[in-house]
C-alpha positions in Angstrom: 59.1 37.5 -79.1 57.6 35.1 -81.2 57.1 32.7 -78.4 55.5 35.3 -76.3 53.2 36.1 -78.9 52.1 32.4 -79.4 51.5 32.1 -75.6 49.4 35.2 -75.7 47.4 33.7 -78.6 46.9 30.5 -76.8 45.6 32.1 -73.6 43.3 34.2 -75.8 41.9 31.1 -77.6 41.4 29.1 -74.3 39.7 31.8 -72.6 37.4 32.3 -75.5 36.7 28.5 -75.7 36.0 28.2 -71.8 34.0 31.3 -71.4 30.8 30.2 -72.9 31.0 26.6 -70.8 31.8 28.5 -67.6 29.0 30.8 -68.3 26.5 28.0 -69.0 27.4 25.9 -65.9 27.5 28.5 -63.3 23.7 29.1 -63.0 23.2 25.2 -63.0 25.6 24.9 -60.0 23.9 27.9 -58.1 20.6 26.1 -58.7 21.7 23.0 -57.3 23.2 24.2 -54.2 20.1 26.6 -53.8 17.9 23.4 -53.9 20.0 21.5 -51.3 19.9 24.6 -48.9 16.0 24.6 -49.2 15.9 20.8 -48.7 18.1 21.0 -45.8 16.3 23.9 -44.2 12.9 21.7 -44.6 14.8 18.7 -43.1 15.9 20.9 -40.2 12.2 22.3 -39.5 10.8 18.8 -39.6 13.4 17.7 -37.2 12.8 20.6 -34.9 9.1 19.9 -35.0 9.5 16.4 -34.1 11.9 17.3 -31.1 9.3 20.0 -29.9 6.5 17.5 -30.1 8.4 14.8 -28.2 9.5 17.4 -25.6 6.0 18.6 -25.2 4.6 15.0 -24.8 7.2 14.2 -22.2 6.1 17.3 -20.3 2.5 16.0 -20.6 3.4 12.5 -19.3 5.5 13.9 -16.5 2.6 16.0 -15.2 0.0 12.9 -15.7 2.6 10.7 -13.6 2.9 13.3 -11.0 -1.0 13.6 -10.7 -1.3 9.9 -10.7 1.4 9.2 -8.1 -0.2 12.0 -6.0 -3.7 10.4 -6.2 -2.1 7.0 -5.4 -0.3 8.3 -2.6 -3.3 10.0 -1.0 -5.6 6.9 -1.4 -3.0 4.6 0.2 -2.3 6.9 3.0 -6.1 7.2 3.7 -6.5 3.6 3.6 -3.6 3.0 5.9 -5.0 5.7 8.4 -8.2 3.7 8.5 -6.6 0.4 9.3 -4.5 2.1 12.1 -7.7 3.5 13.6 -9.2 0.0 13.8 -6.0 -1.3 15.4 -6.0 1.6 17.8 -9.5 0.7 19.0 -8.4 -3.0 19.5 -5.5 -1.9 21.4 -7.4 0.1 23.9 -8.9 -3.2 25.0 -5.6 -4.8 25.4 -5.7 -4.9 29.5 -9.3 -6.3 29.2 -8.1 -9.1 26.9 -5.1 -9.9 29.0 -7.4 -9.6 32.3 -10.1 -12.0 30.9 -7.3 -14.6 29.9 -5.8 -14.4 33.5 -9.3 -14.9 34.7 -9.7 -18.0 32.6 -6.5 -19.4 33.6 -7.4 -19.0 37.3 -10.8 -20.6 36.7 -9.2 -23.6 35.2 -6.5 -23.8 37.8 -9.1 -24.0 40.5 -11.2 -26.5 38.6 -8.4 -28.9 38.0 -7.7 -28.5 42.0 -11.3 -29.7 42.6 -12.6 -26.3 44.1 -16.1 -25.5 43.9 -16.6 -22.1 42.3 -19.2 -19.9 40.7 -19.6 -20.4 37.0 -18.4 -17.7 34.5 -21.7 -16.3 33.0 -19.9 -14.1 30.4 -16.7 -15.0 28.5 -17.0 -12.4 25.6 -14.5 -12.0 22.7 -11.7 -9.7 21.6 -12.7 -7.1 18.9 -12.2 -8.1 15.3 -11.7 -5.7 12.5 -11.3 -6.2 8.8 -8.0 -4.6 7.3 -8.4 -2.9 4.0 -6.1 -3.3 1.1 -8.3 -2.4 -1.9 -6.7 1.0 -2.5 -3.3 -0.3 -2.5 -4.3 -3.4 -4.9 -6.1 -0.9 -7.1 -3.1 1.5 -7.4 -0.7 -1.6 -8.0 -2.9 -3.2 -10.7 -3.2 0.3 -12.5 0.5 0.8 -12.4 0.3 3.8 -10.2 2.1 2.3 -7.2 5.1 2.0 -9.2 5.2 5.7 -9.7 6.0 6.2 -6.1 9.7 6.3 -5.0 11.1 2.7 -4.2 11.5 3.9 -0.6 7.7 4.9 -0.3 6.7 1.5 -2.0 8.8 -0.2 0.8 7.5 1.8 3.6 3.9 1.4 2.5 4.3 -2.3 1.8 5.9 -2.9 5.2 2.7 -1.3 7.0 0.3 -3.5 4.8 2.3 -6.6 5.6 1.5 -6.0 9.2 -2.1 -5.3 8.7 -2.5 -8.4 6.6 -0.7 -10.4 9.6 -3.1 -8.6 12.0 -6.2 -9.9 10.2 -4.7 -13.4 9.9 -3.8 -13.4 13.7 -7.3 -12.2 14.6 -8.9 -15.1 12.9 -6.8 -17.6 14.7 -7.7 -15.7 18.0 -11.3 -15.8 17.3 -11.3 -19.5 17.0 -9.3 -19.9 20.4 -12.0 -17.7 22.1 -14.9 -19.6 20.3 -13.6 -22.7 22.3 -13.0 -20.8 25.6 -16.7 -19.5 25.4 -17.5 -23.3 26.1 -16.6 -22.4 29.7 -19.6 -20.1 30.2 -22.1 -21.5 32.9 -19.8 -24.5 33.6 -18.9 -24.7 37.4 -16.9 -28.0 37.0 -14.8 -29.2 34.0 -13.3 -32.6 33.6 -9.4 -33.2 33.3 -10.0 -33.9 29.6 -11.9 -30.6 29.2 -9.5 -28.8 31.2 -6.5 -29.8 28.8 -8.6 -28.8 25.8 -9.5 -25.3 27.4 -5.7 -24.9 28.4 -4.8 -25.4 24.6 -7.3 -22.8 23.5 -6.1 -20.6 26.2 -2.4 -20.9 25.1 -3.6 -20.3 21.4 -5.4 -17.2 22.4 -2.3 -15.8 24.4 -0.1 -16.2 21.6 -2.5 -14.8 19.1 -3.0 -11.7 21.4 0.9 -11.3 21.5 1.2 -11.3 17.7 -1.7 -8.9 17.4 0.1 -6.7 19.8 3.4 -7.0 17.9 1.4 -6.3 14.5 -0.1 -3.0 16.2 3.2 -1.9 17.4 5.1 -2.3 14.2 2.4 -0.7 12.0 1.9 2.3 14.2 5.8 2.8 14.5 6.1 2.6 10.8 3.2 4.9 10.0 4.4 7.5 12.5 7.7 7.8 10.6 5.5 8.7 7.5 3.5 11.1 9.5 0.2 9.0 9.0 -2.1 9.4 11.8 -5.0 6.8 12.7 -8.3 7.5 11.8 -10.5 8.4 14.8 -14.0 7.8 13.9 -14.1 4.1 14.6 -15.7 2.7 17.9 -15.2 -0.7 18.8 -17.1 -3.1 21.0 -15.9 -3.4 24.6 -17.7 -6.6 25.4 -14.4 -8.2 26.5 -14.3 -5.6 29.4 -17.8 -6.7 30.7 -17.6 -8.6 34.1 -17.6 -12.3 33.8 -20.4 -12.7 36.2 -22.8 -10.7 33.8 -25.8 -12.8 32.6 -25.4 -13.3 28.8 -28.3 -11.3 27.7 -27.4 -8.3 29.8 -23.9 -8.5 28.5 -25.1 -8.4 24.9 -27.2 -5.4 25.7 -24.2 -3.6 27.2 -22.2 -4.3 24.3 -24.7 -2.4 21.9 -24.3 -5.4 19.5 -26.3 -5.1 16.2 -29.3 -7.5 15.4 -26.8 -10.1 15.1 -25.9 -10.2 18.7 -23.0 -12.0 20.0 -21.7 -15.5 19.5 -22.2 -17.9 22.7 
């Protein structure tokens, strides 16, 4: 009994001593956790705000990239269509180019055989067209071309490669024809002259073949992309004028500008 009473007294004393301490620390603990909850809430709000801002910026950037790529695609396709239109005009005179080359070859063969024959009054030249690449270069330098899919970049790049080669082959061809025009008004040629003309003839033939390849490849690639040639271009058909036409009359028939035609 005495031991039980002592234990009861001990518990009563302990409770009396700890009660003020617990009473004093409980509000402080509550305030501490309340502050942490407020701080965590503010951190969460800030994080959510940053994430929303980043997401909105991504959406804006996506819209901008889509608009930029659509603009680049439209400009590139329009430029390719213009180049294809020029190539198509050249292709329309293919038979005339081949016919004039065959006529020159026959003339040289007769001249080398010593035959007397009338001189060719008009030689002419094939059409020459500049190929544009400004819009492709502008899109590439502005970083817009990289927004296109890799396949698009490859497809457009292949067409531009052919248009570049087309223009380079035109330059070689025009030099060969400049030499061939030396045959105009010549009824006779020496063996040495004939050899030079035959070399020019071979260069002209090969350049014409390369140009035909460029036209075929560019047109085939563009057809896969559903790019149609521009139809507003009109080229000179001077190469189709008969070789016995006097120079001045031939120039008039070509409708050449004030610059006329080279002799």
